[in-house]
N, C-alpha and C positions, 0 to 999 in steps of 0.2 A: 504493500500500500504506500510505501514511501514515494515512489514515482508518481502515483496518483495524486498524492497531496501536492507535489510540486507542480503538476499539471494545472492545478486549480489556482495557485497563489496569485499569479500576476495577471489574471484575466477577470478579476472581480472588482473592477473599478479602481485599479491602481493607477491608471493613466492620469498624470497630473496636469493641471491647467497650463496652457502655453504662456510664455512670458511676453510682456509687452516690449521688452528691450533686451539686448544681449546680456548674458550673465555667465560667470564661470565660477567653479569651485575654487577656493583658495589653494587647497592641496587635495590630491586624490590618489589613492593606491588601488591598483587593479592586479589581482592575482588569480590564477586558475583555481577553480573549485576542486575539492577532492572528488574521487569517483562516486562516493555516496554522500547523502546529506549529513551535516554535522550532527553528532550525538546531542540530544536524543531524537533526531529526525526533524529538527526545526529549521525552517528556511523562510525567507521573505524579506521584508524591509522594515526599518525603523528610522524615522526622521524626527529629529528634535530641532531646536532653534539654531544649533551650531554644527550638527553632524547628520550625515545621511549614511546609513549602513545597509548594504544590500548583500544578502547571503544566498548562494547557490542558485542564482538566476541565470538563464541562458542569455546569449547575446541578443537573441530575438526578443526576449522579455525586456531587455534594456532599450532596444529600439522602440518598442511599444510605449515605454515610459517617456522616452525622449521626444517622440513625435506625436504623442497623444492619440495613438491608434491601437486597435485590438490586433492580436496575432494574425487573424485571417486577412487583415489589411496590409500585411507585410509580404512583399514578393522578394524572396531572397534564396540563396543557395541552401541546401539541406544542412550544411555544417553549422550555420548560424543558429539553428534551433537546438542543436545538440551540444554546443560548446558553452560551458558554464564558467562564470567568473564571480569572485568576491570583490566588492567595491566599498571602500571606506573613504568618505570625502568630507572635507570641512567646508561649511557654508559661511560665506562672508557675513560679518556681524551686521545686523539690521536688514539683511536681505529678505524680501517678501517671499512667502511660500509659493506664490505663482511663478517664481523664477526657476523652480527646481527642474522643470522639463527642459528649459533652455540650457541650464548647467549640464544636464546629462547629455543633451544634444551636442554641446560644444566639446564635452569630454570624449564622446565616441568619434567625433570628426577629427579630433586632435590625435588621440591615441591609436585608433584603428584606421586612420586615414579614410574614413567612410564617406562615400559619395552617394547621394540619393536624388530621386526626383519623385514628384507626385503625379498621378494620373487617375482617371476614372475608368472603371471596368464594370461591365454588367455581369453580375455573379448570381448563381442560385442561392437563395436565402430562405430562411423561415421568418415569418412575421409573427410576433407575439401580440395578441389582441385580447380584449376583455369580451366575454360573452354576456348575454342578458342575464344568465343564471350565475353571475359572479358571487362567490361565497366567502371570500376572504375579508377579515376585519382588520382595519389599520392598527398598527402598534406604534409606540413612541420609542425613538432611539435614546440611548443613554447620553448623558452629557459628555462632550469631548474632553479628552485628557490633554496633557501638555506635550504629547508626542503623537505623531501619526505612525501607527504600527499595523502591519499586516504580517501575520506569521502562520505557518502550518505545522502541525505535529501529527505524525503517523505512528501507529502501533497495531497490536493484534486486533483491537476493536474497530479499526478503520482510520480515517483521516479527519482531522479537525482543522479548519481554517478560521483564525480569529481575525475579523475584519475591523475591529474597533467600534466604539460606541454601542456595544452590546450586540452588534451584528456578527453572525458566524455562519459557517457552513460545516455540516457533519455528513460525511459519506461513509456508510458502512451498514451492515445488516440488511442489505438489499433496499436501502433507502437513501435519498438525497434530501437532507433537511437544511433549509435556509431560514435563519432567524433574523428578524429586524432588517430585512433587505428591501430596497426599492426595486421597481420593475426593470430599470436599466441594469442593475447588478444581477437580477434574476436572469435576464436575457444573456448577459455575459457568462453566467454560470452554465446555463443550458447549452450554449454553443460548444462547450467543451465535451459534452456527451453526445452531440449530434454529428451529422456528416456535413454540415454547412453552417454559416453564420446565422445568428438569431438577431433580428432587428426589433427593438421595442417600439410598438405603436399603440400602447395601451393608454397613453395620456394620463396615467395615474402617477402622482408624485409621492404618495404615502409609502410607508414601509409596512411589510407584512411578514408573518411566519408562514412558511410554505413547506409542506412535506410531500415528496414524490415517492411512492412505494412501488417497487418493481418486482417482477418474478425473478428468481435467481439467475436464469439464463439471460434475461434482459439487463439485469444489473451488471453481470459480467461483461456483456457487450458494451455497456456504457463506460466501464472502466477501461476497456481496450481502446475505445475511441478517444478517451481522455489521454491515454498514454501516447497514442499515435500523434495527437494534436500537439503534445509537448515535445515531440521529436524523439521519442523512445522507439528503438527498433525492436519489433517483436517477431518471434518465429512464425512460420506459416501455420503451425498447429494452433497457435493462439488466435491468429486471424480467422481461421476457419470457424471459430466459435461464434463469429458474427452471423453465420448462416442460420443458426438455430434460434436467433433472437427475433422478436417482432420489431419491424421498422416503425411501428406506431405506438410502442410502449410508453414513451414519455409524452407524446401528444395526447394519448388516451388518458393518462394519469392527470395531466393538466386540465383536460376537458371536465373531469369530475370536480375540479376546483373552480370552474367558470372561466378558464383561460383557453385560448386556442393557439395552435401553431400551424400556419398554413405555408405550403411550399410555393414560392414565387421567384421571380428574377427582379433584381433591382440594381441601379447604378451605385457602386460603392467606390469611394476614394481609397486608393492604395498608395503605399510608400514603396517604391521600387529601389532595392539596394543595387546600385550600379557597380560598386566595388568596395571591398573592405579587407583589411589585413586579418589573418587568422590569429596573429599574435600581436598584442598591443605594444607600443613603444615603452621604454623604461619609465618607471614611476619617478 
């Protein structure tokens, strides 16, 4: 379940707001991650007023943070999804939080010599909508703390992603449980278990507690899709397990809650990685 936890961390609303003007970290250290998540299986990010610490994230994850896009909006070589790095960076004193994406963007362009461009592509997507029989009741988020933290922990019982302000994601026991999440974050969660992006069209701004219960074979298929989306290479035997799963398992579970997932095509802005070094320059 460790890999499953990592597949979830950076796709649940971690993309930070774009900066209004150029900004850079004072100092930044980039090191290759170990083969496995650090003990006890915790990974993610923690941002305080003066420091940003990112643990066991792929280069593709960092690109998503830097350019404010989801992983499905990143067109890049396969190695970018599987190469992981640890980044510890000092934030300039008095720097506004909305500068963090620009700092990460400047760091990637400097250390990895990354060149990119944006374009629009029509892609197959699922749209998340509210049905007339919507059954979920809004809940209130906890008060924010003094740091922005998103972490994941995995173990025998499954994977837990702490999203801050009381929001969390628990994956295990054939269930996907999202607590105190808004619909944008729900869409970002769902797309990790589907075969295409999920676009939020609910027009609901509240937060909700949502539990998606699946049959064992459908839950296994969801975990496989999540691992593949995270860049994990799986054997053919594991991929064949997708054949026994229902393609409508998650849409059917959502329908019971008053939500729909419909298959459509839509223009999506993507960030194309034109070139990037596999090894960053010295710290």
